[in-house]
C-alpha positions as CSV (number, residue, x, y, z in Angstrom):
1,M,86.0,64.0,157.6
2,D,84.1,67.1,156.7
3,T,82.5,67.5,153.3
4,I,84.0,70.4,151.4
5,F,81.6,72.2,149.0
6,N,83.5,73.9,146.3
7,P,81.2,75.4,143.6
8,E,84.1,76.0,141.2
9,I,84.8,72.2,141.2
10,E,81.2,71.5,140.6
11,N,81.1,74.0,137.7
12,F,84.3,72.6,136.2
13,R,83.1,69.0,136.6
14,E,79.9,70.0,134.7
15,L,82.0,71.5,132.0
16,L,84.1,68.4,131.6
17,N,81.0,66.4,130.9
18,N,80.0,68.8,128.1
19,D,80.6,67.6,124.5
20,F,82.0,71.0,123.6
21,Y,84.8,71.1,126.3
22,I,88.3,71.7,124.9
23,D,91.1,70.5,127.2
24,K,93.2,73.4,128.2
25,T,94.8,71.9,131.3
26,D,98.2,72.3,129.7
27,L,97.9,75.9,130.7
28,I,98.3,74.8,134.3
29,F,101.6,73.2,133.5
30,E,102.8,76.4,131.9
31,L,101.6,78.5,134.8
32,N,103.4,76.3,137.3
33,K,106.6,77.1,135.6
34,I,106.2,80.9,136.3
35,V,104.3,80.9,139.5
36,K,107.4,81.5,141.7
37,T,109.1,83.9,139.4
38,P,108.9,87.7,139.1
39,D,106.6,87.1,136.1
40,K,104.0,85.4,138.2
41,Y,101.3,87.9,137.4
42,I,99.2,86.9,134.4
43,C,96.4,88.5,132.6
44,V,93.9,86.3,130.7
45,T,92.7,88.4,127.8
46,M,90.6,86.9,125.0
47,P,87.7,88.1,122.9
48,E,84.2,87.6,124.3
49,H,83.0,84.0,124.4
50,F,86.5,82.5,124.1
51,G,86.6,80.6,127.4
52,K,88.0,83.0,130.0
53,T,85.5,81.8,132.6
54,V,86.3,78.2,131.8
55,I,90.0,78.8,132.3
56,V,89.4,80.7,135.6
57,N,87.2,77.8,136.9
58,M,89.8,75.3,135.8
59,L,92.6,77.2,137.6
60,T,90.4,77.7,140.7
61,T,89.7,74.0,140.8
62,Y,93.3,73.1,140.4
63,Y,94.8,75.5,142.9
64,S,92.1,75.1,145.6
65,Y,92.1,72.2,148.1
66,S,89.9,69.2,147.4
67,Q,90.0,65.5,147.9
68,E,88.3,65.0,144.5
69,K,90.8,67.1,142.6
70,S,93.0,64.3,141.5
71,T,90.2,62.4,139.7
72,I,88.9,65.5,138.0
73,F,92.1,66.0,136.0
74,N,92.6,62.4,135.0
75,E,92.9,61.7,131.3
76,K,93.6,65.4,130.6
77,K,96.7,66.9,129.1
78,L,97.9,67.9,132.5
79,E,98.1,64.3,133.6
80,K,100.4,63.5,130.6
81,F,102.7,66.4,131.6
82,M,102.8,65.3,135.2
83,K,103.8,61.7,134.1
84,E,106.6,63.2,132.0
85,L,108.0,65.1,135.0
86,I,108.2,62.0,137.2
């Protein structure tokens, strides 16, 4: 198999190991509810230094293909929501 280099995953993985990371993976669950509706367009607006880049990196990591993706989101809020759906 080929190795897939995804800088967004590496950036997000580095953020996960940071002591100041706040788990916002529940946003993915909410976005998945609207992704195939007419309201699928979102605008992430927050004041400066409120985590817009972190959110975008998280979404890029989640919605892009990767073999490692499943382990990155373990023990996050998203995993809890996924278990509730099953």
